[in-house]
C-alpha atoms as one frame of an Amber mdcrd trajectory, in Angstrom:
protein
  79.752 117.566  93.038  76.030 116.852  93.488  74.695 115.960  97.203  72.384
 112.678  96.694  69.976 113.128  99.595  67.765 109.921  99.530  68.390 106.129
  98.663  66.188 106.430  95.741  68.739 109.097  94.430  71.790 106.861  95.013
  69.886 104.086  93.214  69.024 106.006  90.254  73.027 107.378  90.206  74.414
 103.892  90.284  73.464 100.348  89.487  76.594  98.991  91.075  75.606  96.482
  93.757  78.231  97.448  96.122  76.971 101.027  96.175  73.270  99.716  96.079
  73.886  97.752  99.314  75.722 100.810 100.955  72.844 103.083 100.301  71.158
 101.780 103.235  73.331 104.445 105.123  71.181 107.205 104.207  68.525 106.427
 106.703  70.798 106.226 109.364  73.287 109.251 109.504  75.026 108.414 106.061
  75.815 110.512 103.011  76.227 110.355  99.280  77.492 112.187  96.278  77.870
 111.888  92.946  80.658 113.652  90.384  81.085 112.906  86.822  79.193 109.589
  86.664  80.981 108.312  89.893  79.148 107.737  93.156  80.408 107.874  96.941
  78.284 106.816  99.854  79.615 107.222 103.316  78.349 104.410 105.705  79.071
 105.196 109.261  78.070 101.952 110.817  78.014  99.261 107.670  79.210  95.704
 108.861  81.533  96.929 111.380  83.290  99.545 109.913  83.043 103.171 108.883
  82.985 102.856 105.163  83.013 105.068 102.033  81.832 103.007  99.069  82.766
 104.300  95.649  81.902 103.281  92.036  82.154 104.852  88.547  84.614 106.285
  86.565  88.127 106.838  88.003  88.236 110.549  87.585  85.330 111.134  89.327
  86.140 108.528  91.933  89.240 110.309  92.829  87.644 113.922  93.149  85.155
 111.970  95.369  87.709 110.293  97.344  89.957 113.388  97.608  86.589 115.497
  98.893  85.388 112.738 101.358  87.809 110.096 101.833  89.807 111.007 104.984
  88.709 110.765 108.408  89.313 108.758 111.545  88.886 104.805 110.750  87.363
 105.513 107.603  87.437 102.771 105.034  87.232 103.740 101.285  85.924 100.761
  99.503  85.987  99.949  95.783  86.714  97.509  93.146  90.488  96.819  93.030
  90.956  97.493  89.497  89.424 100.759  89.845  91.429 101.369  93.245  94.568
 100.883  91.500  93.551 103.164  88.829  92.434 105.873  91.116  95.802 105.869
  93.387  97.684 106.795  89.933  95.765 109.997  89.622  95.493 110.950  93.235
  97.357 114.365  93.792  99.077 112.762  97.091  99.978 109.269  97.700  97.338
 106.539  98.897  98.020 103.064  99.522  96.169  99.642  99.059  94.757  97.790
 102.062  94.426  93.925 102.137  92.167  93.145  99.330  89.024  90.693  99.555
  86.085  89.571  97.601  82.621  91.027  97.045  80.288  88.070  95.514  76.678
  88.647  94.440  73.976  87.088  92.371  70.320  87.871  91.347  67.526  85.677
  90.148  66.133  82.751  91.890  67.517  79.797  93.601  65.987  76.351  94.775
  65.586  76.247  98.742  67.011  72.856 100.460  64.497  71.366 102.642  67.175
  70.533 105.265  67.761  74.003 106.553  65.214  76.613 108.353  65.335  79.984
 109.860  66.141  79.556 113.588  63.529  80.310 116.244  65.851  81.426 118.591
  69.886  82.070 118.031  70.783  80.707 121.691  73.061  77.925 119.954  74.651
  79.930 117.314  77.282  81.346 119.673  78.631  78.172 120.882  78.921  76.811
 117.390  80.581  79.963 116.081  83.019  79.999 118.934  83.949  76.569 117.494
  83.593  76.921 113.804  84.196  80.292 113.105  85.548  82.523 116.054  86.366
  85.328 113.612  83.006  85.685 112.370  81.682  89.415 111.553  78.325  88.698
 112.616  77.061  87.277 116.105  73.467  86.970 117.913  72.305  90.314 119.019
  74.692  92.480 117.252  73.262  95.546 115.258  72.290  95.023 112.146  72.320
  91.021 112.374  68.582  90.413 111.448  68.039  86.376 111.742  69.729  83.074
 111.578  69.442  79.989 109.733  70.734  76.377 110.418  70.999  72.568 109.944
  70.592  70.506 112.600  71.619  66.831 112.940  70.185  64.906 116.066  68.740
  68.115 117.246  72.192  69.856 117.408  72.989  72.733 115.347  75.940  71.978
 112.978  75.746  74.413 110.406  74.836  78.172 110.387  74.495  81.485 108.584
  73.172  84.904 109.039  71.168  87.632 107.398  72.914  90.834 108.272  73.139
  94.237 107.215  70.809  94.011 104.339  69.751  96.877 102.146  66.591  97.706
 100.249  67.337  95.614  97.456  70.507  93.629  98.483  70.312  90.926 100.890
  73.241  90.077 102.881  74.909  86.809 104.033  77.301  86.861 106.952  78.461
  84.466 109.818  78.692  81.283 107.908  79.892  78.236 109.974  79.974  74.453
 110.030  80.911  72.474 113.065  84.495  70.693 112.391  83.171  67.258 113.005
  80.434  67.847 110.273  82.645  69.392 107.643  82.794  67.656 104.141  79.206
  66.887 104.280  77.659  69.802 102.126  76.226  71.432 105.424  77.815  74.707
 104.644  76.365  74.574 100.982  72.999  73.728 102.178  72.581  76.627 104.812
  73.888  79.135 102.507  71.572  77.941  99.544  68.710  78.557 101.948  69.668
  81.837 103.321  70.371  82.943  99.414  67.049  81.580  98.356  65.195  83.312
 100.959  67.092  86.794 100.307  66.923  86.220  96.362  62.971  86.292  96.850
  62.888  89.210  99.162  65.583  91.470  97.676  66.275  90.361  94.075  69.972
  90.320  94.653  72.147  88.528  97.351  75.683  89.452  98.409  78.444  88.477
 100.717  82.355  89.086 101.486  84.607  86.443 101.126  88.480  86.336 101.829
  90.566  86.278  98.556  92.361  83.358  99.695  89.355  81.424 101.038  89.269
  79.260  97.480  86.742  76.713  99.128  84.303  79.435 100.508  84.576  81.234
  96.871  84.065  77.622  95.094  80.891  77.254  97.204  79.474  80.315  96.622
  80.435  80.253  92.806  78.600  76.724  92.764  75.678  78.939  93.755  75.660
  81.287  91.089  77.627  84.149  92.651  80.180  85.887  90.948  83.512  87.278
  92.343  84.863  90.778  92.157  88.203  91.902  93.892  87.604  94.949  96.154
  89.885  96.637  98.542  90.446  99.719 100.669  92.508 102.534  99.528  93.974
 104.577 102.465  96.149 107.744 102.532  99.641 106.927 102.850 101.153 108.083
 106.287
């Protein structure tokens, strides 16, 4: 089992966008390892969770999970098909937590004129309280970098944030559209604006989405994102 001591070493060991995103943790107290072609990145504070992100062949992932996958509130995260395969070969029982989706894309994307980066996030919290109170990103939170929005008659009615981006994977969080303005394509516009900017800056853009949120998945697919089932695998008991 080989310790990967730099972000560059992680990127050299894996081209998986989920691992590349997690590699940012090596500059903020994280750690990474490689074993038999598999990679694990321990990210102590990444999108509100203490995560262990894993990718690669199941045998190597299982060894990395056995060595580094236990700890208080640690969330071992990987593709769901891989998790189910790994669970079969673990010497002690592990169980799947609630699955969700990872969506990403590369390339370029046209930038809509109706959205813009907000000079101040002062109105964002009010909108989130109404439109997305369960948002994973809030103004002023560590790792949340900037907010974009769409205004109607000077009122902020749609928003999305860049949050927890890595060196080469920009990340979208905090998407919300005011209930009185849904069905007008405003969510698509603000997401397209943020994604276009992040693609230009980082080369890849990604996000999390609930697996049962069909409208959101359809919106992101319409913007060229692809969907992968991901999940966390936790020790039984």
